[in-house]
Phi, psi and omega in degrees: 000152183289168182293347180290339179295328179300321182296319182295321180295320177301315179299313187296327180276002176088006180288322182221138180244125178231130176246347182278144174269133190275144178262191187277348185274157180298316180296319176298331179269005191304322181294336175304321190263359181271085189236344177281158178302317178300318178297312184296322180294321178295319179296315179298318179295321178297312180298318181298311182296320181293322176299317179293319177299318178297314180299315179295320178293323178296315178298320176297323178291318177298317178299319177302318176297320177297314179299320179295323171301315178296323175301315183292323177295320180294317180298314180295318181296319178298323177295318181293320181293319176299321178294314176295325176294322177293321178298316181296321177295323177295315179296321180295322176297316181295321179295320176297318174295320182294322178299319179298313179296324181293322176298317179294320176296320180299318181294316179293318180295327178297318178295317181296319177301321182291314181298315181296320180301313182290334181277328186265347185230025180284166175300135182299327181294317181291323177297317180293326182291330184269352182264141183282336184203173175298318182293326177295320180297315182298318180296319182293321176295322179293318178297325179293321181293318181296315178297323178296319175301311182297320177299316179299313183296315179298321180292323180294316182298314181296321177293324179292319178296315177303315183295319180294316179299317180291329174293317178300312182302315181299318180295314182297318178301318181294314179303316179294320176298318180294318182293323178291326174295319178296322178298317178295321178296315180296317176299321177296317177296323182294316180298314181300311182295322181292322174299315178296320178301316183295318178303306184293327175295318179294322180297317183298318181293317183294316181290327178291322177295318177298318177298320180294319178298316178297323179295317179298318177299319178296316179298323177298317180291320180298311183301322178297321180289321179299318179296323178296316178298319181298326179296332177282336187280348175078023176078216182082177185234135173284128182240180176298134188287341186068218182282124174250105187270359185304124188302333186254020184301323182290350179249000180268150006271005187298328183292333183291353174264005180265355179058039178266116185276118186302317180298338181260008188256009182099346179256100186261012178292331180205148187243172180109172179286142180305142175067008175268163182302318184290322179294318179295314180297320179294325178297315185296323178297319182292316188295311185274318184258348179075019181256132175261133182209148169221109188244016174075212185296156185297326180288003177257348192292325183302301185291326177294320177296315177303314179296335179272000177088014178270153180283128176235122180202189181258019184260112181285133173222157178294145174070035172243170174254122174265138181219157170221162186240005188271032164223178189303318180240006180070187182205145175235149179222162176257120182284114179280316183198164178244133183271165179302327181277004177096346180285164184238157171244129182219160174247157186197169168239150180054049174283189185297331187251348184206148176275001181254200177283144176211161185227120183243145181235154179063037182268143178297128183287342190287346182279345183250154161254157191233139179254122182257132181250010181277000000 
């Protein structure tokens, strides 16, 4: 069986947790090959840093919304302040105009008061002396009283207007002071939020850079492991696979993470874990030769084949099973054909580059031993 079973056992024992189903690309299959402690540590660091980067970016985005709201608040407040400042100027102008009128009224009232005083408070003998008759005296006294009443009324009105305008001015001044304080508070919040925004953006960038470094470290470890597997695969080129007749092809590579043993599922034509190299090779033996077998891990197939009476040698032939034992669980492939230069073309599952089906051409035949079923 291929080295991927080792990863499954690690997962089953809780050492490593994988939830993604692998696609056909190397990047999508990266977690398949991340089995060293260094790679797993780098993967954990990458995930942690990426989560922090996402959180920081999310907080920065939230802060941007808050800042935009503060900008709108400031814009609305500036409009209110401008309106109230115009109102304050208008009231100030009215107060100044009223003060001018008041000064004029004061001057006129002063003259009237003087005249009225001498008319309403002269010596009775002098008043009689200056009057042509008793009726003239009565008329002058009545006129003096009327003027005095008008003067008092005018003074009250002017004072009332002045007081009202001053109260309005004081109210507007208080409103402006309050609004200016609000503006200062919003500006303070805006500065504070901008500082936080810069912090979270910087954090997001720093964590993203950290995640990228961890990702690179993980990829280096993965590539090292792939190189190791490739050294077992004997070179060659992965080509378009053509027809893949494996019954579970539509469910691979996902099924191989379910630990479902084909031989124990009621289908005894071929054995091994679904989507694994041994299951696929056993299927091809059944498909082509009509033989059902379940021989366990790939590194057991050679001696089991010999014990079962099949020829095992180093001579490659089409429609044989090639196997090697120089990895933890070994590996088996189905030999499709032999080339004129002695290299072989084979199909497999869980090869060096993918946990799925692959087809390789021009591979050195010397890396495998071969089981013949004819």
